[in-house]
C-alpha positions in Angstrom: 6.0 -10.0 -12.3 7.7 -8.6 -15.4 6.1 -11.3 -17.6 2.6 -10.2 -16.9 0.7 -7.7 -18.9 0.5 -4.1 -17.9 -3.1 -4.5 -16.9 -2.2 -7.5 -14.7 0.5 -5.4 -13.1 -1.7 -2.5 -12.3 -4.5 -4.8 -11.1 -1.9 -6.7 -9.0 -0.7 -3.5 -7.3 -4.3 -2.4 -6.6 -5.1 -5.9 -5.2 -2.0 -5.9 -3.1 -2.8 -2.4 -1.6 -6.3 -3.5 -0.9 -5.1 -6.7 0.9 -2.6 -4.6 2.9 -5.4 -2.2 3.8 -7.7 -5.1 4.8 -4.9 -6.6 7.0 -4.3 -3.3 8.6 -8.0 -2.8 9.3 -8.4 -6.4 10.7 -5.3 -5.9 12.9 -6.7 -2.6 14.2 -10.1 -4.2 14.8 -8.5 -7.1 16.8 -6.4 -4.7 18.9 -9.3 -2.4 19.4 -11.3 -5.4 20.5 -8.6 -6.3 23.0 -8.6 -2.7 24.4 -12.4 -2.8 24.5 -12.3 -6.0 26.5 -9.8 -4.6 29.0 -12.0 -1.5 29.3 -15.0 -3.7 29.8 -13.3 -5.5 32.6 -12.1 -2.3 34.2 -15.6 -0.7 34.0 -17.7 -3.7 34.9 -15.5 -5.6 37.4 -12.6 -3.6 38.9 -14.4 -0.3 39.6 -17.7 -2.0 40.8 -15.7 -4.2 43.1 -13.9 -1.2 44.6 -17.4 0.5 45.0 -18.7 -2.5 46.9 -15.8 -2.4 49.3 -16.3 1.3 49.8 -19.9 0.7 50.6 -18.9 -2.0 53.2 -17.1 0.8 55.1 -20.1 3.1 54.8 -22.5 0.3 56.0 -20.2 -0.4 59.0 -20.3 3.3 60.0 -24.1 3.4 59.5 -24.4 0.4 61.8 -22.2 2.1 64.5 -24.4 5.2 64.3 -27.5 3.1 64.6 -26.1 1.4 67.7 -25.4 4.8 69.3 -28.9 6.1 68.5 -30.2 3.0 70.3 -28.2 3.8 73.4 -29.3 7.4 73.3 -32.9 6.4 72.9 -32.7 4.1 76.0 -31.1 6.8 78.0 -34.0 9.1 77.3 -37.1 9.3 79.5 -39.4 6.2 79.6 -42.0 6.0 76.9 -39.7 7.1 74.1 -39.5 3.6 72.6 -40.3 4.7 69.0 -36.8 6.1 68.5 -35.2 3.0 70.0 -37.2 0.6 67.8 -36.4 2.7 64.7 -32.7 2.7 65.4 -32.7 -1.1 66.2 -34.5 -1.9 63.0 -31.9 0.1 61.0 -29.2 -1.6 62.9 -30.5 -5.1 62.1 -31.1 -4.3 58.4 -27.5 -3.1 57.9 -25.7 -6.3 58.7 -27.1 -8.3 55.6 -26.2 -5.3 53.5 -22.6 -5.5 54.7 -22.4 -9.2 53.8 -24.1 -8.6 50.5 -21.6 -5.8 49.5 -18.6 -8.0 50.6 -20.0 -11.0 48.7 -20.5 -8.9 45.6 -17.0 -7.6 45.7 -15.6 -11.1 46.1 -17.8 -12.4 43.2 -16.3 -9.7 40.9 -12.8 -10.4 42.0 -13.3 -14.1 41.4 -14.6 -13.3 37.9 -11.5 -11.3 37.2 -9.3 -14.2 38.4 -11.3 -16.7 36.3 -10.9 -14.7 33.1 -7.7 -15.8 31.3 -8.0 -13.3 28.5 -6.9 -10.3 30.6 -3.5 -9.7 32.1 -4.6 -9.4 35.7 -2.5 -10.0 38.9 -4.4 -13.1 40.0 -2.2 -13.7 43.0 -2.8 -10.3 44.4 -6.5 -10.5 43.7 -6.6 -13.9 45.4 -5.1 -12.5 48.5 -7.7 -9.7 48.4 -10.4 -12.3 48.2 -9.1 -14.1 51.3 -8.7 -10.9 53.2 -12.3 -9.9 52.5 -13.5 -13.3 53.6 -11.5 -13.1 56.8 -12.6 -9.6 57.6 -16.3 -10.4 57.1 -16.4 -13.8 58.7 -13.9 -13.3 61.6 -14.1 -9.7 62.7 -17.8 -9.2 61.8 -18.7 -12.4 63.7 -16.8 -11.1 66.8 -18.3 -7.7 66.4 -21.8 -9.2 66.2 -21.1 -11.0 69.5 -20.2 -7.8 71.2 -23.2 -6.0 69.7 -25.5 -8.8 71.0 -24.1 -8.3 74.5 -24.4 -4.6 74.1 -28.1 -4.9 73.1 -28.8 -7.1 76.1 -27.1 -4.5 78.4 -29.0 -1.7 76.8 -32.3 -3.5 77.2 -31.4 -4.1 80.9 -30.3 -0.4 81.2 -26.9 -1.5 82.4 -25.3 1.6 81.0 -22.0 1.3 82.7 -21.4 -2.2 81.4 -22.8 -1.1 78.0 -20.2 1.6 77.9 -17.4 -0.9 78.4 -18.9 -3.2 75.8 -19.2 -0.2 73.4 -15.5 0.5 73.7 -14.7 -3.1 72.9 -17.1 -3.0 69.9 -15.6 0.2 68.7 -12.2 -1.4 68.8 -13.4 -4.3 66.8 -15.2 -2.0 64.4 -12.1 0.2 64.0 -10.1 -3.0 63.3 -12.8 -4.1 60.8 -12.8 -0.7 59.1 -9.0 -0.6 59.0 -8.8 -3.9 57.3 -11.5 -3.0 54.8 -9.7 0.3 54.1 -6.5 -1.6 53.5 -8.3 -3.9 51.2 -9.9 -0.9 49.4 -6.4 0.6 49.0 -5.0 -2.6 47.5 -8.1 -2.9 45.3 -7.6 0.7 44.2 -4.0 -0.2 43.3 -5.3 -3.1 41.2 -7.8 -0.7 39.5 -4.9 1.7 38.7 -2.8 -1.2 37.4 -5.7 -2.3 35.2 -6.2 1.2 33.9 -2.5 1.5 33.2 -2.6 -1.8 31.2 -5.6 -0.5 29.3 -3.7 2.7 28.4 -0.6 0.7 27.5 -2.6 -1.6 25.3 -4.3 1.4 23.6 -0.9 3.0 22.9 0.5 -0.3 21.7 -2.5 -0.6 19.4 -2.0 2.9 18.0 1.8 2.3 17.5 1.3 -1.1 15.8 -1.5 0.3 13.6 0.8 3.2 12.6 3.7 0.8 11.9 1.6 -1.6 9.9 0.1 1.4 7.9 3.6 2.7 7.2 4.8 -0.7 6.1 1.7 -1.0 3.8 2.4 2.4 2.4 6.1 1.7 1.8 5.4 -1.7 0.2 2.8 -0.2 -2.0 5.1 2.6 -3.0 8.0 0.2 -3.7 5.8 -2.1 -5.8 4.4 0.9 -7.7 8.0 2.2 -8.3 9.1 -1.3 -9.5 6.2 -1.7 -11.9 6.4 2.0 -13.0 10.1 1.8 -13.7 9.4 -1.5 -15.5 7.0 0.4 -17.8 8.8 3.7 -18.2 12.3 2.4 -18.9 11.3 0.4 -22.0 9.2 3.3 -23.1 12.2 5.6 -22.8 14.3 3.2 -24.8 11.6 3.1 -27.5 11.6 6.9 -27.6 15.4 7.1 -27.9 15.5 4.4 -30.6 12.7 6.2 -32.5 14.8 9.4 -32.5 17.8 7.4 -33.7 15.7 6.0 -36.6 14.3 9.5 -37.3 17.9 10.7 -37.6 18.7 8.0 -40.1 20.7 5.8 -37.8 19.5 2.2 -38.2 22.4 0.3 -36.5 20.7 0.1 -33.0 18.3 -2.4 -31.4 16.2 -2.4 -28.2 17.0 -4.9 -25.5 13.8 -6.7 -24.6 13.5 -7.0 -20.8 9.8 -7.7 -20.4 7.2 -10.0 -21.9 4.3 -7.6 -21.6 2.8 -5.3 -24.3 5.8 -3.0 -24.2 8.1 -6.0 -24.7 6.1 -7.0 -27.7 6.2 -3.5 -29.0 10.0 -3.5 -28.6 10.2 -6.7 -30.5 8.1 -5.3 -33.3 10.3 -2.2 -33.3 13.4 -4.3 -33.7 11.8 -6.1 -36.6 10.9 -2.8 -38.2 14.5 -1.6 -37.9 15.8 -4.8 -39.4 13.4 -4.3 -42.3 14.6 -0.8 -42.8 18.2 -1.9 -42.7 17.4 -4.5 -45.3 15.7 -2.0 -47.6 18.6 0.4 -47.1 21.1 -2.3 -48.2 18.9 -3.0 -51.3 18.9 0.7 -52.2 22.7 0.9 -51.8 23.2 -2.3 -53.8 20.8 -1.3 -56.7 22.1 2.3 -56.6 25.5 1.1 -57.8 24.1 -0.3 -61.0 20.8 1.5 -61.8 19.3 4.8 -61.2 18.3 5.4 -57.6 14.8 6.3 -58.6 14.4 2.9 -60.1 15.7 1.2 -57.0 13.2 3.2 -54.9 10.4 2.2 -57.3 11.3 -1.4 -57.0 11.2 -1.2 -53.2 7.9 0.6 -53.2 6.1 -1.6 -55.7 4.5 -4.9 -54.7 6.4 -8.1 -55.7 4.0 -8.8 -58.6 4.3 -5.3 -60.1 8.1 -5.5 -59.8 8.4 -8.8 -61.7 5.7 -8.4 -64.4 6.1 -6.2 -67.5 3.8 -3.3 -68.4 3.2 -1.6 -71.8 4.2 2.2 -71.6 4.9 5.0 -74.0 8.5 5.8 -73.6 11.0 8.3 -75.1 14.5 6.7 -75.7 17.6 8.6 -76.7 20.9 7.2 -77.9 24.1 9.2 -78.2 27.7 8.3 -78.8 31.1 9.9 -79.5 31.9 10.7 -83.1 35.2 9.2 -84.3 35.6 7.1 -81.1 37.3 4.2 -82.9 40.0 6.4 -84.5 40.4 8.3 -81.2 40.9 5.2 -79.2 43.6 4.0 -81.6 45.6 7.1 -81.1 45.8 7.4 -77.3 47.0 5.3 -74.5 44.6 3.2 -72.4 45.0 5.4 -69.4 44.4 8.5 -71.5 41.4 6.8 -73.1 39.9 6.1 -69.6 40.3 9.7 -68.6 38.7 10.9 -71.8 35.8 8.4 -71.4 35.2 9.3 -67.8 35.0 13.0 -68.7 32.8 12.4 -71.7 30.3 10.1 -70.0 30.1 12.4 -66.9 29.5 15.5 -69.2 26.9 13.7 -71.3 25.1 12.1 -68.3 24.6 15.5 -66.5 22.0 16.8 -69.0 20.0 13.5 -68.8 19.9 13.7 -65.0 19.1 17.4 -65.0 16.0 16.8 -67.2 14.7 13.9 -65.2 15.9 11.2 -67.6 17.0 7.7 -66.7 20.3 6.3 -68.0 19.6 2.7 -68.9 23.1 1.7 -69.8 26.5 2.7 -71.2 27.5 0.8 -74.4 31.1 1.6 -74.9 31.1 5.2 -75.8 27.3 5.2 -76.3 24.7 6.3 -73.7 21.1 4.9 -73.7 18.6 7.0 -71.7 14.9 7.1 -71.5 12.0 9.2 -70.2 8.8 7.6 -69.1 6.4 6.6 -66.3 6.4 6.5 -63.4 9.1 9.2 -63.3 8.0 11.5 -66.1 4.5 12.1 -67.5 3.8 11.0 -71.0 3.2 14.6 -72.3 6.6 15.8 -71.0 8.8 13.0 -72.3 9.8 14.3 -75.7 10.2 17.8 -74.4 12.6 16.8 -71.7 14.5 14.5 -74.0 14.9 17.3 -76.5 16.2 19.7 -73.9 18.7 17.1 -72.7 19.9 16.6 -76.3 20.3 20.3 -76.8 22.3 20.6 -73.7 24.5 17.7 -74.8 25.2 19.4 -78.2 25.8 22.8 -76.6 
């Protein structure tokens, strides 16, 4: 990562965050789809199946009421057959409805069991299916037999026998209703369990989405911090080194830790410091032997200008000590050195003060000159004369 360019790093972070966001969105969509599938099963299978079972109870009560209306119609005065026929027609129409509701409930329960993509209690649902089948095929068949006998007794107006048959039919009907009610209760428990699973799946989806989002945010922040620190640390080192160079300290160098643009800038900065150190050594070396201004001029001039000669108008001055030979014969070597150091220092000061350049010392003589590029041509003689006057004074 640290060998890539800054642009690649930034683009990489953006691409990584986009990928994490896409993964989070896809995961949320998948989990939302699972919750939606569970809700679809709860809405389209569990609840309708419970509704069908509830209507079985209602149809059974309606059938019992129709039977009683038939008995009451037969017990009325002769000629009131319209009420009896109407009640009997309703009685006969209800039985297919009971079977239809029970079959619809069983079909939905079988569909729930056959769907492997939902976490339903297939064993409990299978027992409910068997219980519905037994209740409808066994009890309803026995109840129909009693009802047939009851109809025959009503038609024959054997009301005493019909009353006994009614009691047996009521017992069977109560047993049927009790079984259907128990089946409904168990089905309601399955509905509640499915609803609880839907709620659990929804909460799990919310938690997982939150966790994945938090992980994506943390990873994005960590990568941003890594790349940011990888950029800011070298920049801070460059800033500190620049301040060191500004203060005149050229003995430092930047450690290169990256291969990006900042790493290349750091390498260029190190090369610049090395060049400055090299130039400083040249100045110090030349300054020991020639005037510092000449050394600066040699460093600033191109190589060709520094090696080729040029024609210039110059003012040259020579001065020496009068009677130096006889003086040197009369003093000791150490005394002569002290005299010469004092003399040359005293005579050199006016030359420097008036912008002259000391070319060389020849024994007790001093050779100095005034000229370009340090002094303009019109000022040369004036400055040389001033320096000579100061030497004499």
